[in-house]
C-alpha positions in Angstrom: -15.1 -2.1 2.8 -13.9 -4.2 5.8 -12.3 -2.8 8.9 -9.0 -4.5 7.9 -9.1 -3.1 4.3 -9.8 0.4 5.8 -6.9 0.1 8.2 -4.4 -1.0 5.5 -5.2 2.0 3.4 -4.9 4.6 6.3 -1.6 5.8 5.1 -0.1 9.3 5.9 -1.5 11.8 3.4 -4.5 9.7 2.4 -7.8 11.6 2.3 -11.2 10.3 3.5 -14.7 11.6 3.3 -17.9 10.9 5.2 -20.9 9.0 3.7 -23.4 11.0 5.8 -22.1 14.6 5.8 -19.6 17.0 4.3 -16.7 16.0 6.6 -13.3 15.3 5.0 -10.0 14.3 6.8 -6.4 13.7 6.0 -4.4 11.0 7.8 -1.4 12.6 9.6 -0.2 9.5 11.5 -1.3 5.9 10.6 -2.8 3.5 13.2 -0.6 0.9 14.9 -3.4 -1.7 14.8 -6.3 -2.6 12.5 -9.1 0.0 12.9 -12.2 1.3 11.2 -12.5 5.1 10.5 -16.0 6.4 11.0 -17.8 9.7 10.8 -21.4 10.2 11.9 -21.7 6.6 12.8 -20.8 5.3 9.3 -17.5 4.0 7.8 -15.7 6.7 5.9 -14.7 6.2 2.2 -11.6 7.2 0.2 -11.8 10.8 -1.1 -11.7 9.8 -4.8 -14.8 7.6 -4.4 -17.8 8.6 -6.5 -20.2 8.0 -3.6 -22.1 11.2 -2.5 -23.1 11.8 1.1 -26.6 10.4 1.7 -28.7 10.4 4.8 -27.6 12.2 8.0 -25.3 11.5 10.9 -26.5 9.3 13.7 -27.7 11.5 16.6 -25.1 9.9 18.9 -22.4 10.9 16.4 -23.3 14.4 15.5 -21.0 16.6 17.5 -19.4 17.9 14.3 -15.9 18.0 12.8 -13.8 21.2 12.4 -11.4 22.4 9.8 -7.8 22.6 10.9 -8.3 20.6 14.1 -6.2 17.4 14.7 -8.1 14.4 16.0 -6.4 11.5 17.7 -7.1 8.0 19.0 -4.9 7.1 22.0 -5.5 3.4 21.5 -4.3 3.0 17.9 -2.2 6.2 17.6 -4.2 7.3 14.5 -4.0 11.1 14.0 -6.3 12.9 11.5 -6.5 16.5 10.3 -10.0 18.0 9.5 -9.8 19.3 6.0 -13.6 20.0 5.6 -16.1 20.6 8.3 -19.2 18.6 8.7 -22.0 17.6 11.1 -20.7 14.1 11.9 -18.2 13.4 14.7 -15.2 11.2 14.1 -14.7 7.8 15.7 -12.2 5.0 15.4 -13.5 1.5 15.7 -16.4 2.9 17.7 -14.3 5.1 20.0 -14.8 8.8 19.8 -11.8 10.7 18.4 -10.4 13.4 20.7 -9.3 16.8 19.6 -5.5 17.0 20.0 -4.5 19.6 22.6 -1.8 22.0 21.8 1.5 21.6 23.6 2.2 24.5 26.0 5.1 26.7 24.9 8.1 26.9 27.2 8.3 29.9 29.5 10.5 32.7 28.3 11.7 34.2 31.5 
């Protein structure tokens, strides 16, 4: 799957899984530019694919992915939600995805 084909199918609600670990994510906000979604150093595949994880995450991309955390890419605007934890870390076109920080609540004086 090419980077362009991956980017075109990164629609809100679409589900993706890793080729090298158990990680699964859901797209919350699509990218504003063409990107490649990766986990563990390998391009992710659509959730409905019959491919099963094989191998292991690249050592440089093995920080892990957490359930319920939102991951963002500031360059493309892509936002993902971790739906299944795994050993591989998420990256977008080679850039590490950042865990989205919670907004502080207003003070209730």
